[in-house]
PDB file of N, CA, C and O in Angstrom:
ATOM      1  N   MET A   1       4.482  35.034 -17.992  1.00  0.00           N
ATOM      2  CA  MET A   1       4.374  34.737 -16.447  1.00  0.00           C
ATOM      3  C   MET A   1       5.682  34.759 -15.590  1.00  0.00           C
ATOM      4  O   MET A   1       6.672  34.186 -16.047  1.00  0.00           O
ATOM      5  N   GLN A   2       5.728  35.172 -14.784  1.00  0.00           N
ATOM      6  CA  GLN A   2       7.085  34.999 -13.667  1.00  0.00           C
ATOM      7  C   GLN A   2       7.180  33.868 -13.223  1.00  0.00           C
ATOM      8  O   GLN A   2       6.205  33.417 -12.622  1.00  0.00           O
ATOM      9  N   ASP A   3       8.677  32.849 -13.413  1.00  0.00           N
ATOM     10  CA  ASP A   3       8.846  31.907 -12.221  1.00  0.00           C
ATOM     11  C   ASP A   3       9.191  32.352 -10.990  1.00  0.00           C
ATOM     12  O   ASP A   3      10.178  33.036 -10.720  1.00  0.00           O
ATOM     13  N   ASP A   4       8.034  31.795  -9.956  1.00  0.00           N
ATOM     14  CA  ASP A   4       8.153  32.024  -8.653  1.00  0.00           C
ATOM     15  C   ASP A   4       8.786  30.951  -7.842  1.00  0.00           C
ATOM     16  O   ASP A   4       8.795  31.086  -6.618  1.00  0.00           O
ATOM     17  N   LYS A   5       9.299  29.933  -8.373  1.00  0.00           N
ATOM     18  CA  LYS A   5       9.958  28.958  -7.790  1.00  0.00           C
ATOM     19  C   LYS A   5      11.472  29.553  -7.186  1.00  0.00           C
ATOM     20  O   LYS A   5      12.316  30.116  -7.882  1.00  0.00           O
ATOM     21  N   LYS A   6      11.587  29.270  -5.680  1.00  0.00           N
ATOM     22  CA  LYS A   6      12.568  29.611  -5.079  1.00  0.00           C
ATOM     23  C   LYS A   6      13.809  28.260  -4.916  1.00  0.00           C
ATOM     24  O   LYS A   6      13.565  27.060  -4.788  1.00  0.00           O
ATOM     25  N   HIS A   7      14.916  28.817  -4.963  1.00  0.00           N
ATOM     26  CA  HIS A   7      16.027  27.573  -4.742  1.00  0.00           C
ATOM     27  C   HIS A   7      16.500  27.277  -3.469  1.00  0.00           C
ATOM     28  O   HIS A   7      17.139  28.031  -2.736  1.00  0.00           O
ATOM     29  N   ILE A   8      16.166  26.193  -3.260  1.00  0.00           N
ATOM     30  CA  ILE A   8      16.444  25.493  -1.709  1.00  0.00           C
ATOM     31  C   ILE A   8      17.604  24.676  -1.987  1.00  0.00           C
ATOM     32  O   ILE A   8      17.747  23.979  -2.991  1.00  0.00           O
ATOM     33  N   ASP A   9      18.489  24.817  -0.955  1.00  0.00           N
ATOM     34  CA  ASP A   9      19.748  24.005  -0.869  1.00  0.00           C
ATOM     35  C   ASP A   9      19.161  23.084   0.110  1.00  0.00           C
ATOM     36  O   ASP A   9      18.380  23.364   1.020  1.00  0.00           O
ATOM     37  N   ILE A  10      19.780  21.645  -0.295  1.00  0.00           N
ATOM     38  CA  ILE A  10      19.276  20.388   0.432  1.00  0.00           C
ATOM     39  C   ILE A  10      20.647  19.817   0.992  1.00  0.00           C
ATOM     40  O   ILE A  10      21.605  19.350   0.375  1.00  0.00           O
ATOM     41  N   GLU A  11      20.467  19.978   2.192  1.00  0.00           N
ATOM     42  CA  GLU A  11      21.705  19.413   3.075  1.00  0.00           C
ATOM     43  C   GLU A  11      21.532  17.717   3.249  1.00  0.00           C
ATOM     44  O   GLU A  11      20.488  17.228   3.683  1.00  0.00           O
ATOM     45  N   LEU A  12      22.572  16.995   2.892  1.00  0.00           N
ATOM     46  CA  LEU A  12      22.534  15.169   2.693  1.00  0.00           C
ATOM     47  C   LEU A  12      23.822  14.914   3.447  1.00  0.00           C
ATOM     48  O   LEU A  12      24.793  15.418   2.883  1.00  0.00           O
ATOM     49  N   SER A  13      24.040  14.391   4.355  1.00  0.00           N
ATOM     50  CA  SER A  13      25.154  13.764   5.060  1.00  0.00           C
ATOM     51  C   SER A  13      25.461  12.603   4.285  1.00  0.00           C
ATOM     52  O   SER A  13      24.675  12.006   3.550  1.00  0.00           O
ATOM     53  N   ALA A  14      26.988  12.249   4.561  1.00  0.00           N
ATOM     54  CA  ALA A  14      27.836  10.995   3.920  1.00  0.00           C
ATOM     55  C   ALA A  14      26.782   9.877   4.316  1.00  0.00           C
ATOM     56  O   ALA A  14      26.494   9.092   3.412  1.00  0.00           O
ATOM     57  N   GLU A  15      26.216   9.714   5.454  1.00  0.00           N
ATOM     58  CA  GLU A  15      25.556   8.547   5.958  1.00  0.00           C
ATOM     59  C   GLU A  15      24.211   8.557   5.396  1.00  0.00           C
ATOM     60  O   GLU A  15      23.695   7.461   5.178  1.00  0.00           O
ATOM     61  N   GLN A  16      23.519   9.687   5.108  1.00  0.00           N
ATOM     62  CA  GLN A  16      22.200   9.626   4.294  1.00  0.00           C
ATOM     63  C   GLN A  16      22.211   9.399   3.078  1.00  0.00           C
ATOM     64  O   GLN A  16      21.248   8.838   2.555  1.00  0.00           O
ATOM     65  N   SER A  17      23.310   9.788   2.353  1.00  0.00           N
ATOM     66  CA  SER A  17      23.560   9.601   0.994  1.00  0.00           C
ATOM     67  C   SER A  17      23.616   8.174   0.534  1.00  0.00           C
ATOM     68  O   SER A  17      23.574   7.928  -0.671  1.00  0.00           O
ATOM     69  N   GLU A  18      23.712   7.184   1.464  1.00  0.00           N
ATOM     70  CA  GLU A  18      23.655   5.912   1.045  1.00  0.00           C
ATOM     71  C   GLU A  18      22.602   5.433   0.804  1.00  0.00           C
ATOM     72  O   GLU A  18      22.366   4.556  -0.028  1.00  0.00           O
ATOM     73  N   GLY A  19      21.570   6.184   1.800  1.00  0.00           N
ATOM     74  CA  GLY A  19      20.320   5.491   1.462  1.00  0.00           C
ATOM     75  C   GLY A  19      19.918   4.341   2.434  1.00  0.00           C
ATOM     76  O   GLY A  19      20.748   3.765   3.137  1.00  0.00           O
ATOM     77  N   ILE A  20      18.538   4.034   2.427  1.00  0.00           N
ATOM     78  CA  ILE A  20      18.163   2.923   2.903  1.00  0.00           C
ATOM     79  C   ILE A  20      17.192   2.226   2.192  1.00  0.00           C
ATOM     80  O   ILE A  20      16.179   2.789   1.776  1.00  0.00           O
ATOM     81  N   TYR A  21      17.491   0.684   1.967  1.00  0.00           N
ATOM     82  CA  TYR A  21      16.580  -0.044   0.915  1.00  0.00           C
ATOM     83  C   TYR A  21      15.294  -0.522   1.954  1.00  0.00           C
ATOM     84  O   TYR A  21      15.388  -0.885   3.127  1.00  0.00           O
ATOM     85  N   ALA A  22      14.274  -0.415   1.252  1.00  0.00           N
ATOM     86  CA  ALA A  22      13.078  -0.782   1.787  1.00  0.00           C
ATOM     87  C   ALA A  22      12.185  -1.355   0.705  1.00  0.00           C
ATOM     88  O   ALA A  22      11.838  -0.801  -0.338  1.00  0.00           O
ATOM     89  N   ASN A  23      11.894  -2.498   1.120  1.00  0.00           N
ATOM     90  CA  ASN A  23      10.546  -3.179  -0.065  1.00  0.00           C
ATOM     91  C   ASN A  23       9.391  -3.375   0.540  1.00  0.00           C
ATOM     92  O   ASN A  23       8.700  -4.375   0.346  1.00  0.00           O
ATOM     93  N   GLY A  24       9.129  -2.558   1.219  1.00  0.00           N
ATOM     94  CA  GLY A  24       7.718  -2.573   1.901  1.00  0.00           C
ATOM     95  C   GLY A  24       7.472  -1.277   2.650  1.00  0.00           C
ATOM     96  O   GLY A  24       8.447  -0.820   3.246  1.00  0.00           O
ATOM     97  N   VAL A  25       6.305  -0.597   2.720  1.00  0.00           N
ATOM     98  CA  VAL A  25       6.011   0.375   3.758  1.00  0.00           C
ATOM     99  C   VAL A  25       4.579   0.060   4.315  1.00  0.00           C
ATOM    100  O   VAL A  25       3.634  -0.490   3.749  1.00  0.00           O
ATOM    101  N   GLY A  26       4.682   0.543   5.533  1.00  0.00           N
ATOM    102  CA  GLY A  26       3.306   0.304   6.488  1.00  0.00           C
ATOM    103  C   GLY A  26       2.840   1.959   6.499  1.00  0.00           C
ATOM    104  O   GLY A  26       3.640   2.884   6.641  1.00  0.00           O
ATOM    105  N   ILE A  27       1.708   2.075   6.360  1.00  0.00           N
ATOM    106  CA  ILE A  27       1.043   3.433   6.319  1.00  0.00           C
ATOM    107  C   ILE A  27      -0.179   3.198   7.412  1.00  0.00           C
ATOM    108  O   ILE A  27      -1.064   2.344   7.356  1.00  0.00           O
ATOM    109  N   SER A  28       0.044   4.244   8.455  1.00  0.00           N
ATOM    110  CA  SER A  28      -1.121   4.556   9.376  1.00  0.00           C
ATOM    111  C   SER A  28      -1.548   5.887   9.620  1.00  0.00           C
ATOM    112  O   SER A  28      -0.671   6.687   9.295  1.00  0.00           O
ATOM    113  N   HIS A  29      -2.403   6.330   9.998  1.00  0.00           N
ATOM    114  CA  HIS A  29      -2.704   7.799   9.885  1.00  0.00           C
ATOM    115  C   HIS A  29      -3.858   8.173  11.205  1.00  0.00           C
ATOM    116  O   HIS A  29      -4.706   7.387  11.628  1.00  0.00           O
ATOM    117  N   THR A  30      -3.647   9.412  11.640  1.00  0.00           N
ATOM    118  CA  THR A  30      -4.429  10.004  12.370  1.00  0.00           C
ATOM    119  C   THR A  30      -5.177  11.267  11.565  1.00  0.00           C
ATOM    120  O   THR A  30      -4.922  11.589  10.404  1.00  0.00           O
ATOM    121  N   PRO A  31      -6.084  11.862  12.376  1.00  0.00           N
ATOM    122  CA  PRO A  31      -6.724  12.853  11.843  1.00  0.00           C
ATOM    123  C   PRO A  31      -5.619  14.173  11.354  1.00  0.00           C
ATOM    124  O   PRO A  31      -5.993  15.094  10.627  1.00  0.00           O
ATOM    125  N   SER A  32      -4.338  14.061  11.858  1.00  0.00           N
ATOM    126  CA  SER A  32      -3.364  15.269  11.904  1.00  0.00           C
ATOM    127  C   SER A  32      -2.182  14.668  11.133  1.00  0.00           C
ATOM    128  O   SER A  32      -1.511  15.513  10.541  1.00  0.00           O
ATOM    129  N   GLU A  33      -1.798  13.459  11.015  1.00  0.00           N
ATOM    130  CA  GLU A  33      -0.668  13.040  10.583  1.00  0.00           C
ATOM    131  C   GLU A  33      -0.781  11.726   9.540  1.00  0.00           C
ATOM    132  O   GLU A  33      -1.839  11.098   9.586  1.00  0.00           O
ATOM    133  N   PHE A  34       0.221  11.296   8.636  1.00  0.00           N
ATOM    134  CA  PHE A  34       0.445  10.152   8.091  1.00  0.00           C
ATOM    135  C   PHE A  34       1.628   9.671   8.807  1.00  0.00           C
ATOM    136  O   PHE A  34       2.425  10.499   9.247  1.00  0.00           O
ATOM    137  N   ILE A  35       1.860   8.186   8.997  1.00  0.00           N
ATOM    138  CA  ILE A  35       3.083   7.565   9.561  1.00  0.00           C
ATOM    139  C   ILE A  35       3.437   6.698   8.276  1.00  0.00           C
ATOM    140  O   ILE A  35       2.592   6.032   7.678  1.00  0.00           O
ATOM    141  N   LEU A  36       4.735   6.775   7.926  1.00  0.00           N
ATOM    142  CA  LEU A  36       5.166   5.691   6.859  1.00  0.00           C
ATOM    143  C   LEU A  36       6.404   4.998   7.429  1.00  0.00           C
ATOM    144  O   LEU A  36       7.537   5.475   7.486  1.00  0.00           O
ATOM    145  N   ASP A  37       6.076   4.018   7.764  1.00  0.00           N
ATOM    146  CA  ASP A  37       7.099   2.955   8.081  1.00  0.00           C
ATOM    147  C   ASP A  37       7.778   2.140   7.022  1.00  0.00           C
ATOM    148  O   ASP A  37       7.118   1.195   6.589  1.00  0.00           O
ATOM    149  N   PHE A  38       9.115   2.353   6.468  1.00  0.00           N
ATOM    150  CA  PHE A  38       9.691   1.869   5.679  1.00  0.00           C
ATOM    151  C   PHE A  38      10.563   0.609   6.286  1.00  0.00           C
ATOM    152  O   PHE A  38      11.401   0.683   7.185  1.00  0.00           O
ATOM    153  N   MET A  39      10.130  -0.630   5.524  1.00  0.00           N
ATOM    154  CA  MET A  39      10.816  -1.749   6.109  1.00  0.00           C
ATOM    155  C   MET A  39      11.405  -2.823   5.092  1.00  0.00           C
ATOM    156  O   MET A  39      11.409  -2.662   3.871  1.00  0.00           O
ATOM    157  N   ARG A  40      11.782  -3.669   5.594  1.00  0.00           N
ATOM    158  CA  ARG A  40      12.719  -4.699   4.777  1.00  0.00           C
ATOM    159  C   ARG A  40      12.009  -6.133   5.242  1.00  0.00           C
ATOM    160  O   ARG A  40      11.895  -6.470   6.421  1.00  0.00           O
ATOM    161  N   PHE A  41      11.577  -6.869   4.167  1.00  0.00           N
ATOM    162  CA  PHE A  41      10.984  -8.138   4.308  1.00  0.00           C
ATOM    163  C   PHE A  41      12.132  -9.031   3.859  1.00  0.00           C
ATOM    164  O   PHE A  41      12.817  -8.707   2.889  1.00  0.00           O
ATOM    165  N   LEU A  42      12.361 -10.174   4.559  1.00  0.00           N
ATOM    166  CA  LEU A  42      13.131 -10.967   3.889  1.00  0.00           C
ATOM    167  C   LEU A  42      12.616 -12.370   3.508  1.00  0.00           C
ATOM    168  O   LEU A  42      11.922 -12.809   4.425  1.00  0.00           O
ATOM    169  N   PRO A  43      12.706 -13.135   2.578  1.00  0.00           N
ATOM    170  CA  PRO A  43      12.077 -14.170   2.229  1.00  0.00           C
ATOM    171  C   PRO A  43      12.291 -15.301   3.202  1.00  0.00           C
ATOM    172  O   PRO A  43      13.344 -15.619   3.754  1.00  0.00           O
ATOM    173  N   GLY A  44      10.927 -15.926   3.325  1.00  0.00           N
ATOM    174  CA  GLY A  44      10.717 -16.892   4.381  1.00  0.00           C
ATOM    175  C   GLY A  44      10.712 -16.084   5.996  1.00  0.00           C
ATOM    176  O   GLY A  44      10.253 -16.793   6.891  1.00  0.00           O
ATOM    177  N   ALA A  45      10.984 -15.270   6.237  1.00  0.00           N
ATOM    178  CA  ALA A  45      11.020 -14.443   7.619  1.00  0.00           C
ATOM    179  C   ALA A  45       9.390 -14.293   7.983  1.00  0.00           C
ATOM    180  O   ALA A  45       8.470 -14.081   7.192  1.00  0.00           O
ATOM    181  N   GLN A  46       9.336 -14.456   9.314  1.00  0.00           N
ATOM    182  CA  GLN A  46       8.000 -14.280   9.610  1.00  0.00           C
ATOM    183  C   GLN A  46       7.598 -12.657  10.281  1.00  0.00           C
ATOM    184  O   GLN A  46       6.476 -12.339  10.677  1.00  0.00           O
ATOM    185  N   LYS A  47       8.784 -11.796  10.280  1.00  0.00           N
ATOM    186  CA  LYS A  47       8.511 -10.526  10.581  1.00  0.00           C
ATOM    187  C   LYS A  47       9.179  -9.668   9.765  1.00  0.00           C
ATOM    188  O   LYS A  47      10.092 -10.173   9.111  1.00  0.00           O
ATOM    189  N   ALA A  48       8.943  -8.354   9.609  1.00  0.00           N
ATOM    190  CA  ALA A  48      10.008  -7.282   9.002  1.00  0.00           C
ATOM    191  C   ALA A  48      10.480  -6.285  10.139  1.00  0.00           C
ATOM    192  O   ALA A  48       9.890  -5.905  11.150  1.00  0.00           O
ATOM    193  N   LYS A  49      11.696  -5.997   9.658  1.00  0.00           N
ATOM    194  CA  LYS A  49      12.306  -4.687  10.293  1.00  0.00           C
ATOM    195  C   LYS A  49      12.178  -3.319   9.799  1.00  0.00           C
ATOM    196  O   LYS A  49      12.400  -2.955   8.644  1.00  0.00           O
ATOM    197  N   VAL A  50      11.791  -2.579  10.802  1.00  0.00           N
ATOM    198  CA  VAL A  50      11.376  -0.955  10.278  1.00  0.00           C
ATOM    199  C   VAL A  50      12.719  -0.482  10.264  1.00  0.00           C
ATOM    200  O   VAL A  50      13.496  -0.818  11.157  1.00  0.00           O
ATOM    201  N   PHE A  51      13.125   0.403   9.161  1.00  0.00           N
ATOM    202  CA  PHE A  51      14.483   1.070   9.058  1.00  0.00           C
ATOM    203  C   PHE A  51      14.434   2.552   9.068  1.00  0.00           C
ATOM    204  O   PHE A  51      15.399   3.273   9.323  1.00  0.00           O
ATOM    205  N   ALA A  52      13.230   2.952   8.769  1.00  0.00           N
ATOM    206  CA  ALA A  52      13.048   4.422   8.660  1.00  0.00           C
ATOM    207  C   ALA A  52      11.337   4.600   9.119  1.00  0.00           C
ATOM    208  O   ALA A  52      10.467   3.832   8.706  1.00  0.00           O
ATOM    209  N   ARG A  53      11.087   5.699   9.992  1.00  0.00           N
ATOM    210  CA  ARG A  53       9.582   6.236   9.944  1.00  0.00           C
ATOM    211  C   ARG A  53       9.828   7.575   9.586  1.00  0.00           C
ATOM    212  O   ARG A  53      10.759   8.293   9.951  1.00  0.00           O
ATOM    213  N   VAL A  54       8.527   7.932   8.537  1.00  0.00           N
ATOM    214  CA  VAL A  54       8.386   9.318   8.467  1.00  0.00           C
ATOM    215  C   VAL A  54       7.146   9.720   8.561  1.00  0.00           C
ATOM    216  O   VAL A  54       6.183   9.108   8.099  1.00  0.00           O
ATOM    217  N   ILE A  55       7.094  11.048   9.325  1.00  0.00           N
ATOM    218  CA  ILE A  55       5.760  11.393   9.654  1.00  0.00           C
ATOM    219  C   ILE A  55       5.496  12.796   9.106  1.00  0.00           C
ATOM    220  O   ILE A  55       6.199  13.786   9.309  1.00  0.00           O
ATOM    221  N   MET A  56       4.397  12.732   8.393  1.00  0.00           N
ATOM    222  CA  MET A  56       3.894  13.953   7.493  1.00  0.00           C
ATOM    223  C   MET A  56       2.354  14.371   7.587  1.00  0.00           C
ATOM    224  O   MET A  56       1.404  13.605   7.750  1.00  0.00           O
ATOM    225  N   THR A  57       2.324  15.731   7.449  1.00  0.00           N
ATOM    226  CA  THR A  57       0.926  16.528   7.476  1.00  0.00           C
ATOM    227  C   THR A  57       0.053  15.338   6.415  1.00  0.00           C
ATOM    228  O   THR A  57       0.557  14.504   5.662  1.00  0.00           O
ATOM    229  N   PRO A  58      -1.291  15.597   6.660  1.00  0.00           N
ATOM    230  CA  PRO A  58      -2.044  15.165   5.421  1.00  0.00           C
ATOM    231  C   PRO A  58      -1.778  15.910   4.015  1.00  0.00           C
ATOM    232  O   PRO A  58      -1.785  15.330   2.929  1.00  0.00           O
ATOM    233  N   GLN A  59      -1.586  17.038   4.171  1.00  0.00           N
ATOM    234  CA  GLN A  59      -1.296  17.907   2.889  1.00  0.00           C
ATOM    235  C   GLN A  59      -0.249  17.545   2.356  1.00  0.00           C
ATOM    236  O   GLN A  59      -0.269  17.397   1.134  1.00  0.00           O
ATOM    237  N   ASN A  60       1.014  17.284   3.111  1.00  0.00           N
ATOM    238  CA  ASN A  60       2.322  16.714   2.739  1.00  0.00           C
ATOM    239  C   ASN A  60       2.170  15.460   2.059  1.00  0.00           C
ATOM    240  O   ASN A  60       2.801  15.186   1.038  1.00  0.00           O
ATOM    241  N   ALA A  61       1.277  14.634   2.653  1.00  0.00           N
ATOM    242  CA  ALA A  61       1.288  13.239   2.096  1.00  0.00           C
ATOM    243  C   ALA A  61       0.585  13.267   0.700  1.00  0.00           C
ATOM    244  O   ALA A  61       1.039  12.594  -0.225  1.00  0.00           O
ATOM    245  N   HIS A  62      -0.651  14.138   0.535  1.00  0.00           N
ATOM    246  CA  HIS A  62      -0.791  14.389  -0.636  1.00  0.00           C
ATOM    247  C   HIS A  62      -0.151  15.023  -1.735  1.00  0.00           C
ATOM    248  O   HIS A  62      -0.358  14.908  -2.943  1.00  0.00           O
ATOM    249  N   ILE A  63       0.550  15.615  -1.188  1.00  0.00           N
ATOM    250  CA  ILE A  63       1.766  16.336  -2.122  1.00  0.00           C
ATOM    251  C   ILE A  63       2.663  15.086  -2.672  1.00  0.00           C
ATOM    252  O   ILE A  63       3.063  15.002  -3.833  1.00  0.00           O
ATOM    253  N   LEU A  64       2.874  14.272  -1.797  1.00  0.00           N
ATOM    254  CA  LEU A  64       3.740  13.036  -2.182  1.00  0.00           C
ATOM    255  C   LEU A  64       3.184  12.265  -2.815  1.00  0.00           C
ATOM    256  O   LEU A  64       3.834  11.791  -3.747  1.00  0.00           O
ATOM    257  N   LYS A  65       2.064  11.884  -2.665  1.00  0.00           N
ATOM    258  CA  LYS A  65       1.208  11.120  -3.737  1.00  0.00           C
ATOM    259  C   LYS A  65       1.398  11.888  -5.292  1.00  0.00           C
ATOM    260  O   LYS A  65       1.922  11.299  -6.237  1.00  0.00           O
ATOM    261  N   GLN A  66       0.919  13.186  -5.369  1.00  0.00           N
ATOM    262  CA  GLN A  66       1.296  13.687  -6.879  1.00  0.00           C
ATOM    263  C   GLN A  66       2.498  13.929  -7.166  1.00  0.00           C
ATOM    264  O   GLN A  66       2.690  14.316  -8.318  1.00  0.00           O
ATOM    265  N   ALA A  67       3.461  13.821  -6.436  1.00  0.00           N
ATOM    266  CA  ALA A  67       5.032  13.776  -6.909  1.00  0.00           C
ATOM    267  C   ALA A  67       5.266  12.438  -7.348  1.00  0.00           C
ATOM    268  O   ALA A  67       5.854  12.296  -8.420  1.00  0.00           O
ATOM    269  N   LEU A  68       4.880  11.361  -6.655  1.00  0.00           N
ATOM    270  CA  LEU A  68       5.076   9.906  -7.102  1.00  0.00           C
ATOM    271  C   LEU A  68       4.355   9.594  -8.346  1.00  0.00           C
ATOM    272  O   LEU A  68       4.897   8.954  -9.247  1.00  0.00           O
ATOM    273  N   GLU A  69       3.083  10.053  -8.423  1.00  0.00           N
ATOM    274  CA  GLU A  69       2.446   9.806  -9.691  1.00  0.00           C
ATOM    275  C   GLU A  69       3.179  10.236 -10.700  1.00  0.00           C
ATOM    276  O   GLU A  69       3.601   9.439 -11.539  1.00  0.00           O
ATOM    277  N   GLN A  70       3.441  11.583 -10.765  1.00  0.00           N
ATOM    278  CA  GLN A  70       4.230  12.307 -11.915  1.00  0.00           C
ATOM    279  C   GLN A  70       5.840  11.669 -12.203  1.00  0.00           C
ATOM    280  O   GLN A  70       6.535  11.734 -13.217  1.00  0.00           O
ATOM    281  N   ASN A  71       6.035  11.201 -11.212  1.00  0.00           N
ATOM    282  CA  ASN A  71       7.498  10.487 -11.264  1.00  0.00           C
ATOM    283  C   ASN A  71       7.368   9.049 -11.772  1.00  0.00           C
ATOM    284  O   ASN A  71       8.152   8.617 -12.618  1.00  0.00           O
ATOM    285  N   LEU A  72       6.414   8.335 -11.276  1.00  0.00           N
ATOM    286  CA  LEU A  72       6.494   7.117 -11.973  1.00  0.00           C
ATOM    287  C   LEU A  72       5.788   7.224 -13.433  1.00  0.00           C
ATOM    288  O   LEU A  72       5.956   6.217 -14.120  1.00  0.00           O
ATOM    289  N   GLN A  73       4.971   8.344 -14.074  1.00  0.00           N
ATOM    290  CA  GLN A  73       4.531   8.449 -15.330  1.00  0.00           C
ATOM    291  C   GLN A  73       5.978   8.710 -16.106  1.00  0.00           C
ATOM    292  O   GLN A  73       6.279   7.966 -17.039  1.00  0.00           O
ATOM    293  N   LYS A  74       6.743   9.637 -15.753  1.00  0.00           N
ATOM    294  CA  LYS A  74       8.021  10.015 -16.302  1.00  0.00           C
ATOM    295  C   LYS A  74       8.975   8.876 -16.417  1.00  0.00           C
ATOM    296  O   LYS A  74       9.733   8.802 -17.384  1.00  0.00           O
ATOM    297  N   TYR A  75       8.966   7.879 -15.354  1.00  0.00           N
ATOM    298  CA  TYR A  75       9.787   6.576 -15.248  1.00  0.00           C
ATOM    299  C   TYR A  75       9.398   5.733 -16.579  1.00  0.00           C
ATOM    300  O   TYR A  75      10.116   5.528 -17.558  1.00  0.00           O
ATOM    301  N   GLU A  76       8.060   5.298 -16.349  1.00  0.00           N
ATOM    302  CA  GLU A  76       7.414   4.496 -17.360  1.00  0.00           C
ATOM    303  C   GLU A  76       7.839   4.980 -19.156  1.00  0.00           C
ATOM    304  O   GLU A  76       8.386   4.298 -20.022  1.00  0.00           O
ATOM    305  N   GLU A  77       7.384   6.241 -19.209  1.00  0.00           N
ATOM    306  CA  GLU A  77       7.737   7.057 -20.414  1.00  0.00           C
ATOM    307  C   GLU A  77       9.129   6.503 -21.137  1.00  0.00           C
ATOM    308  O   GLU A  77       9.312   6.067 -22.274  1.00  0.00           O
ATOM    309  N   ARG A  78      10.052   6.701 -19.996  1.00  0.00           N
ATOM    310  CA  ARG A  78      11.360   6.593 -20.380  1.00  0.00           C
ATOM    311  C   ARG A  78      11.773   4.958 -20.360  1.00  0.00           C
ATOM    312  O   ARG A  78      12.614   4.534 -21.153  1.00  0.00           O
ATOM    313  N   PHE A  79      11.341   4.386 -19.728  1.00  0.00           N
ATOM    314  CA  PHE A  79      11.739   3.014 -19.138  1.00  0.00           C
ATOM    315  C   PHE A  79      10.676   1.715 -19.652  1.00  0.00           C
ATOM    316  O   PHE A  79      10.934   0.527 -19.847  1.00  0.00           O
ATOM    317  N   GLY A  80       9.573   2.368 -19.760  1.00  0.00           N
ATOM    318  CA  GLY A  80       8.603   1.197 -20.307  1.00  0.00           C
ATOM    319  C   GLY A  80       7.858   0.910 -18.885  1.00  0.00           C
ATOM    320  O   GLY A  80       8.377   1.186 -17.803  1.00  0.00           O
ATOM    321  N   LYS A  81       6.523   0.298 -19.041  1.00  0.00           N
ATOM    322  CA  LYS A  81       5.876  -0.182 -18.009  1.00  0.00           C
ATOM    323  C   LYS A  81       6.124  -0.841 -16.856  1.00  0.00           C
ATOM    324  O   LYS A  81       6.675  -1.933 -16.991  1.00  0.00           O
ATOM    325  N   ILE A  82       5.825  -0.417 -15.563  1.00  0.00           N
ATOM    326  CA  ILE A  82       6.497  -1.107 -14.575  1.00  0.00           C
ATOM    327  C   ILE A  82       5.628  -2.523 -14.506  1.00  0.00           C
ATOM    328  O   ILE A  82       4.399  -2.489 -14.560  1.00  0.00           O
ATOM    329  N   LYS A  83       6.264  -3.602 -14.399  1.00  0.00           N
ATOM    330  CA  LYS A  83       5.468  -5.032 -14.017  1.00  0.00           C
ATOM    331  C   LYS A  83       5.342  -5.403 -12.694  1.00  0.00           C
ATOM    332  O   LYS A  83       6.338  -5.519 -11.979  1.00  0.00           O
ATOM    333  N   ILE A  84       4.257  -5.595 -12.307  1.00  0.00           N
ATOM    334  CA  ILE A  84       4.012  -6.062 -10.844  1.00  0.00           C
ATOM    335  C   ILE A  84       3.680  -7.411 -10.940  1.00  0.00           C
ATOM    336  O   ILE A  84       2.817  -7.921 -11.654  1.00  0.00           O
ATOM    337  N   PHE A  85       4.601  -8.048  -9.995  1.00  0.00           N
ATOM    338  CA  PHE A  85       4.424  -9.784 -10.154  1.00  0.00           C
ATOM    339  C   PHE A  85       3.535 -10.196  -8.721  1.00  0.00           C
ATOM    340  O   PHE A  85       3.484  -9.530  -7.687  1.00  0.00           O
ATOM    341  N   GLY A  86       2.966 -11.298  -8.962  1.00  0.00           N
ATOM    342  CA  GLY A  86       2.044 -11.766  -7.999  1.00  0.00           C
ATOM    343  C   GLY A  86       0.863 -10.946  -7.849  1.00  0.00           C
ATOM    344  O   GLY A  86       0.671  -9.979  -8.586  1.00  0.00           O
ATOM    345  N   LYS A  87      -0.008 -11.311  -6.854  1.00  0.00           N
ATOM    346  CA  LYS A  87      -1.046 -10.673  -6.491  1.00  0.00           C
ATOM    347  C   LYS A  87      -1.027  -9.440  -5.742  1.00  0.00           C
ATOM    348  O   LYS A  87      -0.469  -9.579  -4.654  1.00  0.00           O
ATOM    349  N   PRO A  88      -1.513  -8.134  -6.005  1.00  0.00           N
ATOM    350  CA  PRO A  88      -1.268  -6.941  -5.097  1.00  0.00           C
ATOM    351  C   PRO A  88      -2.045  -7.425  -4.041  1.00  0.00           C
ATOM    352  O   PRO A  88      -2.926  -8.284  -4.064  1.00  0.00           O
ATOM    353  N   ALA A  89      -1.492  -6.591  -2.870  1.00  0.00           N
ATOM    354  CA  ALA A  89      -2.438  -6.501  -1.515  1.00  0.00           C
ATOM    355  C   ALA A  89      -3.917  -6.030  -1.790  1.00  0.00           C
ATOM    356  O   ALA A  89      -4.190  -5.088  -2.534  1.00  0.00           O
ATOM    357  N   LYS A  90      -4.758  -6.722  -1.169  1.00  0.00           N
ATOM    358  CA  LYS A  90      -6.178  -6.090  -1.149  1.00  0.00           C
ATOM    359  C   LYS A  90      -5.941  -4.550  -0.316  1.00  0.00           C
ATOM    360  O   LYS A  90      -6.480  -3.510  -0.695  1.00  0.00           O
ATOM    361  N   GLU A  91      -5.225  -4.629   0.620  1.00  0.00           N
ATOM    362  CA  GLU A  91      -5.196  -3.441   1.338  1.00  0.00           C
ATOM    363  C   GLU A  91      -3.597  -3.159   1.899  1.00  0.00           C
ATOM    364  O   GLU A  91      -2.965  -4.073   2.429  1.00  0.00           O
ATOM    365  N   ILE A  92      -3.125  -2.040   1.752  1.00  0.00           N
ATOM    366  CA  ILE A  92      -1.956  -1.617   2.086  1.00  0.00           C
ATOM    367  C   ILE A  92      -2.031  -0.844   3.498  1.00  0.00           C
ATOM    368  O   ILE A  92      -2.922  -0.034   3.754  1.00  0.00           O
ATOM    369  N   GLY A  93      -0.901  -1.219   4.461  1.00  0.00           N
ATOM    370  CA  GLY A  93      -0.899  -0.296   5.769  1.00  0.00           C
ATOM    371  C   GLY A  93      -1.167  -1.452   7.045  1.00  0.00           C
ATOM    372  O   GLY A  93      -1.061  -2.674   7.154  1.00  0.00           O
ATOM    373  N   PHE A  94      -1.515  -0.479   7.796  1.00  0.00           N
ATOM    374  CA  PHE A  94      -2.048  -1.056   9.225  1.00  0.00           C
ATOM    375  C   PHE A  94      -3.156  -0.650   9.634  1.00  0.00           C
ATOM    376  O   PHE A  94      -3.524   0.514   9.473  1.00  0.00           O
ATOM    377  N   LYS A  95      -3.990  -1.729  10.340  1.00  0.00           N
ATOM    378  CA  LYS A  95      -5.285  -1.594  10.938  1.00  0.00           C
ATOM    379  C   LYS A  95      -5.135  -1.274  12.210  1.00  0.00           C
ATOM    380  O   LYS A  95      -6.123  -1.106  12.925  1.00  0.00           O
TER     381      LYS A  95
END
């Protein structure tokens, strides 16, 4: 079978390469898009600050979900099961 994958060059500025730390994400959606707000919660604070917003089509959000599942599995195979502390949220995202 022939490999149909194409090489894509990815441009990353020096500022972007530093990354943005987020310890939470708010997820909302419309019929045509998913909105992911990456935020930082500080201990004892009553609000969180959004540092990045990513807007995706539902199809790309689904592809992201699959990629995250595959990479989490690879991570756990290499480093062991990820431990989740505390009670998981009943619902993640905005209403």
